C-alpha positions as CSV (number, residue, x, y, z in Angstrom):
1,M,-23.0,66.4,5.3
2,E,-20.2,66.4,8.0
3,S,-16.6,65.4,6.6
4,L,-14.7,62.8,8.3
5,T,-11.3,63.8,9.5
6,P,-8.8,60.7,9.2
7,P,-7.2,59.7,12.2
8,P,-3.5,60.9,12.8
9,L,-0.8,58.5,11.5
10,R,1.0,56.6,14.3
11,R,4.6,55.7,13.8
12,I,6.1,52.5,15.5
13,V,9.8,52.9,16.3
14,V,11.6,49.5,16.1
15,D,15.2,48.6,16.9
16,Q,15.7,46.8,13.5
17,E,14.2,46.3,10.3
18,P,11.1,44.1,10.4
19,T,11.1,40.7,8.9
20,T,8.9,40.2,6.0
21,V,6.9,36.9,5.9
22,P,7.0,35.6,2.3
23,Q,3.5,35.1,0.5
24,P,2.5,31.5,0.2
25,R,3.2,30.0,-3.1
26,A,0.4,29.4,-5.7
27,P,-0.5,25.7,-6.3
28,A,1.7,24.2,-8.8
29,T,0.3,23.5,-12.4
30,E,1.3,21.2,-15.0
31,T,-0.2,20.2,-18.4
32,N,-2.8,17.4,-18.0
33,G,-2.4,16.1,-21.6
34,H,-5.4,17.9,-22.9
35,G,-3.7,21.2,-23.4
36,T,-4.8,22.7,-20.2
37,A,-3.1,23.2,-16.9
38,A,-4.2,21.0,-13.9
39,V,-3.6,22.1,-10.3
40,V,-1.6,19.6,-8.5
41,P,-3.5,18.6,-5.3
42,A,-1.8,18.9,-2.0
43,A,-1.6,15.1,-1.8
44,A,0.8,15.2,-5.0
45,V,3.4,16.7,-2.6
46,R,5.5,13.4,-2.4
47,P,8.2,12.3,0.1
48,Q,11.5,11.7,-1.5
49,K,12.2,8.0,-1.7
50,R,15.4,6.3,-2.7
51,R,15.4,4.8,-6.2
52,T,15.7,1.0,-6.3
53,R,16.2,-1.5,-9.0
54,V,13.1,-2.6,-10.7
55,T,12.2,-6.3,-11.6
56,E,8.9,-7.5,-12.8
57,R,7.6,-10.4,-10.6
58,M,4.0,-10.8,-11.7
59,Q,2.1,-10.0,-14.9
60,V,-1.7,-9.6,-15.1
61,D,-3.0,-10.2,-18.6
62,R,-6.6,-9.4,-19.2
63,L,-7.9,-10.6,-15.9
64,S,-11.7,-10.7,-15.5
65,V,-13.4,-11.8,-12.2
66,A,-17.0,-12.4,-11.8
67,Y,-19.4,-13.4,-9.0
68,G,-22.1,-15.2,-10.6
69,E,-23.4,-13.0,-13.3
70,K,-21.7,-9.8,-12.0
71,L,-18.4,-8.7,-13.4
72,A,-16.2,-7.4,-10.5
73,V,-13.0,-6.9,-12.7
74,K,-13.0,-6.4,-16.3
75,A,-10.0,-7.3,-18.6
76,V,-7.5,-5.7,-16.4
77,S,-3.8,-5.9,-17.5
78,L,-0.8,-4.6,-15.4
79,S,2.6,-5.4,-13.8
80,V,3.7,-6.0,-10.3
81,R,7.4,-5.2,-9.8
82,Q,10.0,-5.7,-7.1
83,G,11.5,-2.2,-6.3
84,E,8.0,-0.5,-6.6
85,V,5.0,-0.2,-4.6
86,L,1.8,-0.5,-6.5
87,A,-1.3,1.2,-5.1
88,L,-4.8,0.0,-6.2
89,I,-7.2,3.0,-5.7
90,G,-10.8,3.6,-6.2
91,P,-14.3,3.9,-4.6
92,S,-15.9,1.1,-2.5
93,G,-17.0,-1.9,-4.7
94,C,-14.8,-1.0,-7.8
95,G,-13.0,-4.3,-7.8
96,K,-9.7,-3.3,-6.3
97,T,-9.8,-6.0,-3.5
98,T,-11.1,-8.7,-5.8
99,L,-8.0,-8.0,-8.1
100,L,-5.7,-8.1,-5.0
101,R,-7.2,-11.4,-3.9
102,S,-6.8,-12.9,-7.4
103,L,-3.1,-12.6,-7.3
104,N,-2.6,-15.5,-4.9
105,R,-5.8,-17.2,-5.7
106,L,-7.8,-16.3,-2.7
107,V,-10.8,-15.2,-4.9
108,E,-11.4,-18.7,-5.9
109,L,-12.3,-19.7,-2.3
110,T,-15.7,-17.7,-3.0
111,P,-18.0,-20.6,-4.5
112,T,-19.8,-18.2,-7.1
113,A,-16.5,-16.7,-8.3
114,G,-15.1,-17.3,-11.9
115,R,-12.0,-16.0,-13.4
116,A,-10.6,-15.5,-17.0
117,G,-7.4,-14.2,-18.3
118,R,-3.8,-14.8,-17.1
119,I,-1.7,-14.1,-13.9
120,L,2.0,-15.1,-14.2
121,L,4.4,-15.3,-11.2
122,D,8.0,-15.0,-12.6
123,G,6.7,-16.3,-15.9
124,Q,4.7,-19.1,-14.6
125,E,0.9,-19.2,-14.6
126,V,-0.4,-19.3,-11.0
127,D,-3.2,-21.7,-11.9
128,R,-0.4,-24.3,-12.4
129,M,1.0,-23.8,-8.9
130,E,-0.1,-25.6,-5.8
131,A,-2.2,-23.1,-3.9
132,T,-0.3,-23.2,-0.6
133,Q,3.0,-22.8,-2.3
134,L,1.8,-19.9,-4.3
135,R,0.5,-18.3,-1.1
136,R,3.9,-18.6,0.6
137,R,5.4,-16.9,-2.4
138,V,2.6,-14.3,-2.7
139,G,1.8,-13.5,0.9
140,M,-1.2,-11.3,2.2
141,L,-1.9,-8.9,4.9
142,F,-5.5,-8.2,5.8
143,Q,-7.3,-4.8,7.0
144,Q,-7.6,-6.1,10.6
145,P,-4.5,-7.6,12.2
146,N,-4.8,-11.5,12.7
147,P,-2.1,-12.9,14.9
148,F,-2.5,-16.4,16.1
149,P,-3.4,-16.9,19.7
150,M,0.1,-17.9,20.6
151,S,3.4,-16.2,21.5
152,I,5.2,-13.6,19.5
153,F,7.8,-16.1,18.7
154,D,5.5,-19.0,17.7
155,N,3.5,-16.6,15.4
156,V,6.7,-15.7,13.2
157,A,7.8,-19.5,13.4
158,Y,4.5,-20.8,12.6
159,G,5.1,-20.8,8.5
160,L,8.8,-21.9,8.9
161,R,7.6,-25.1,11.1
162,E,4.9,-26.0,8.5
163,R,7.3,-25.7,5.7
164,G,9.5,-28.7,6.7
165,S,8.9,-32.4,7.2
166,K,10.4,-32.3,10.6
167,R,9.6,-29.7,13.3
168,P,12.7,-27.8,13.8
169,H,13.7,-26.8,17.3
170,R,13.4,-23.4,18.6
171,R,17.1,-22.7,18.6
172,Q,17.2,-23.7,15.0
173,L,14.3,-21.1,14.2
174,E,15.5,-18.3,16.4
175,P,17.8,-16.7,13.8
176,A,15.1,-16.5,11.2
177,V,12.4,-15.4,13.6
178,I,14.7,-12.5,14.9
179,E,15.5,-11.5,11.4
180,A,11.8,-11.5,10.4
181,L,11.0,-9.3,13.4
182,Q,13.9,-6.9,12.6
183,R,12.8,-6.4,8.9
184,A,9.2,-5.7,10.2
185,G,10.6,-3.1,12.6
186,L,9.2,-4.7,15.7
187,Y,12.1,-6.7,17.2
188,E,13.5,-3.8,19.3
189,E,10.2,-3.5,21.0
190,V,9.6,-7.1,21.9
191,A,13.2,-8.5,22.1
192,D,12.9,-8.8,25.8
193,D,10.1,-11.2,25.7
194,L,9.4,-13.2,22.6
195,D,7.1,-15.5,24.6
196,H,4.8,-12.5,25.3
197,P,1.2,-13.3,23.9
198,A,0.8,-11.8,20.5
199,L,-2.7,-10.9,21.2
200,A,-1.5,-8.5,24.1
201,L,0.4,-6.3,21.6
202,S,-1.0,-2.9,20.3
203,G,-2.8,-2.9,17.1
204,G,0.2,-1.4,15.3
205,Q,2.5,-3.9,16.6
206,Q,0.0,-6.6,15.8
207,Q,0.1,-5.6,12.2
208,R,3.8,-5.5,12.0
209,L,3.9,-9.0,13.7
210,C,1.7,-10.2,10.8
211,I,4.2,-8.8,8.4
212,A,7.0,-10.5,10.1
213,R,5.2,-13.7,9.9
214,S,4.7,-13.2,6.1
215,L,8.5,-12.2,5.6
216,A,9.7,-15.1,7.6
217,V,8.8,-17.7,4.7
218,G,10.7,-15.4,2.1
219,P,7.7,-14.0,-0.1
220,E,8.4,-12.4,-3.5
221,V,5.3,-10.6,-3.4
222,L,3.3,-9.1,-0.5
223,L,-0.2,-8.1,-0.8
224,L,-1.8,-5.4,1.6
225,D,-5.5,-4.9,1.9
226,E,-6.1,-1.6,3.7
227,P,-3.4,-2.4,6.1
228,C,-3.5,0.9,8.2
229,S,-7.2,1.5,8.1
230,A,-7.8,0.3,11.8
231,L,-4.5,2.0,13.1
232,D,-3.7,5.3,14.9
233,P,-1.7,7.9,12.9
234,R,1.7,6.9,14.6
235,S,1.3,3.3,13.8
236,T,0.3,4.1,10.2
237,E,3.4,6.2,9.9
238,I,5.6,3.3,10.9
239,I,3.9,0.8,8.7
240,E,4.1,3.1,5.7
241,Q,7.8,3.6,6.2
242,L,8.2,-0.1,6.6
243,I,6.4,-0.6,3.2
244,I,8.6,1.9,1.4
245,G,11.8,0.3,3.0
246,L,10.6,-3.3,1.9
247,R,10.0,-2.5,-1.6
248,S,13.7,-3.1,-2.6
249,E,13.3,-6.6,-1.3
250,I,9.8,-7.8,-2.5
251,A,7.2,-6.4,-4.8
252,I,4.4,-4.9,-2.9
253,V,0.6,-4.1,-3.8
254,I,-1.4,-2.3,-1.5
255,V,-5.2,-1.4,-1.7
256,T,-6.0,1.8,0.1
257,H,-9.0,4.4,0.1
258,N,-6.5,7.0,1.5
259,L,-5.3,8.9,-1.5
260,Q,-2.7,10.8,0.7
261,Q,-1.3,7.4,1.8
262,A,-1.2,6.1,-1.9
263,N,0.7,9.3,-2.8
264,R,3.0,8.7,0.1
265,V,4.1,5.2,-0.4
266,A,3.2,4.3,-4.1
267,D,5.5,4.3,-7.1
268,Q,2.8,3.0,-9.5
269,V,-0.8,3.7,-9.2
270,A,-3.8,1.8,-10.7
271,F,-7.3,3.6,-10.4
272,M,-10.2,1.4,-10.9
273,Y,-13.9,2.2,-11.3
274,L,-16.7,-0.3,-11.6
275,G,-14.5,-3.1,-12.4
276,D,-12.5,-1.3,-15.2
277,L,-9.0,-0.1,-14.9
278,I,-9.5,3.6,-15.9
279,E,-5.9,4.6,-15.5
280,Y,-2.4,3.1,-14.6
281,G,0.8,5.1,-14.4
282,S,3.4,6.6,-12.0
283,A,2.0,8.1,-8.8
284,E,3.4,11.5,-10.0
285,Q,1.4,11.2,-13.2
286,V,-1.8,9.9,-11.8
287,F,-2.2,12.4,-9.0
288,G,-0.4,15.3,-10.6
289,A,-1.6,15.2,-14.3
290,P,-4.2,12.4,-14.6
291,R,-5.1,11.8,-18.1
292,A,-8.8,10.5,-17.7
293,Q,-11.5,12.9,-16.6
294,R,-12.9,10.4,-14.1
295,T,-9.4,10.0,-12.6
296,R,-9.1,13.9,-12.3
297,D,-12.6,14.0,-10.5
298,Y,-11.6,11.2,-8.2
299,V,-8.4,12.5,-7.0
300,A,-9.9,16.0,-6.6
301,G,-12.5,14.5,-4.3
302,S,-15.5,15.0,-6.5
303,F,-16.8,11.6,-5.6
304,G,-15.5,8.3,-3.9
């Protein structure tokens, strides 16, 4: 057999020492509570958020909701706190949107719906409140932006006008409208023409306008149902930063299918499955070291 002669060595002369590229770090691991190490997913790399003072605004105590004979939410208990964003995650049909809509009694608009358990807002049962007043204090933003077919100004001023017995003049409403648009991060983009039709805004601007409309009436809690699912990445980033910034002023609950989004914006996370609250804890714990096997499977992408 003919022997193979290795090729001659070639030496490359350089002017300076080459730069060594560091090897990528191995995925971080931490104990998952069962004595084994769990790989922290990429989604667990969370942005740093400024800490805020935390105050409980709503308490959910063994809440169950049924549509006819089917239980959609089963004896769920959790807290909603100002200074935190609470994310409700889980696969489609797990009960998270039903739970969200229960917080301001929107679920009772469904004729077949029935509810058991207690929901408290600042210590008062929501069932004892007038529904319209409750929904001013606990505002809601839906998956699709739903601005009214009127101007930007009139959209934001709508709730303010409805709240009083006399219709205030535009001059009286202007400071509150501008403040709400500023808090929603929209004012700089629309300041030159507040009479511009709201429906002519982009999707992301319409969603921020709806946030401004909710903020104008001074809510204590803001419920967000998949607020970014119909938006482009840039608009999604703006909304997420807005959510993080608002959490110091009001309590925020967001339903999202996007685990990366939940990890970016949430302080607390509730994972639901088939109506049950499987796990409820800090975002770092739920995404980084989940206690329940079903939670570990879901955040790892095994189902959903």
